[in-house]
C-alpha positions as CSV (number, residue, x, y, z in Angstrom):
1,M,0.0,0.0,0.0
2,L,2.8,2.5,0.9
3,R,4.6,1.8,-2.4
4,E,1.4,2.5,-4.3
5,F,0.8,5.6,-2.3
6,G,4.2,7.0,-3.3
7,V,2.9,7.9,-6.7
8,Y,1.3,11.0,-5.1
9,Q,4.7,12.3,-3.9
10,M,6.2,12.6,-7.3
11,A,5.7,16.4,-7.3
12,G,7.8,16.7,-4.2
13,R,10.6,14.6,-5.5
14,Y,10.4,15.5,-9.2
15,P,8.6,18.8,-9.7
16,D,8.9,18.7,-13.5
17,S,7.4,15.2,-13.9
18,A,3.8,14.4,-15.0
19,Q,1.4,14.5,-12.0
20,V,-1.2,11.9,-11.2
21,P,-4.6,13.5,-11.6
22,F,-7.3,12.4,-9.1
23,D,-10.7,13.5,-8.2
24,T,-12.5,14.0,-4.8
25,D,-13.7,10.4,-4.7
26,T,-10.2,9.0,-5.3
27,A,-8.7,11.4,-2.7
28,S,-11.3,10.3,-0.1
29,Q,-10.6,6.6,-0.8
30,E,-6.9,7.1,-0.5
31,L,-7.3,9.0,2.7
32,L,-9.2,6.1,4.2
33,R,-6.5,3.7,3.1
34,A,-3.9,6.0,4.7
35,E,-5.9,6.1,7.9
36,E,-6.2,2.3,8.0
37,M,-2.4,2.0,7.5
38,L,-1.8,4.5,10.4
39,E,-4.1,2.5,12.7
40,W,-2.3,-0.7,11.7
41,L,1.2,0.8,12.3
42,T,0.1,2.3,15.6
43,A,-1.2,-1.0,16.8
44,R,2.2,-2.7,15.8
45,L,4.1,-0.1,17.8
46,R,2.1,-0.8,20.9
47,L,3.0,-4.5,20.9
């Protein structure tokens, strides 16, 4: 999931590269995935 999510950071690393367009629905879905990952990581740190 994190590898797939890295596509959105291309502007930060390579400002002249083509950007991945996305709409509000896609942004909402990706935000939910990121929140799930954060919960999972937080649970792993508490073990």
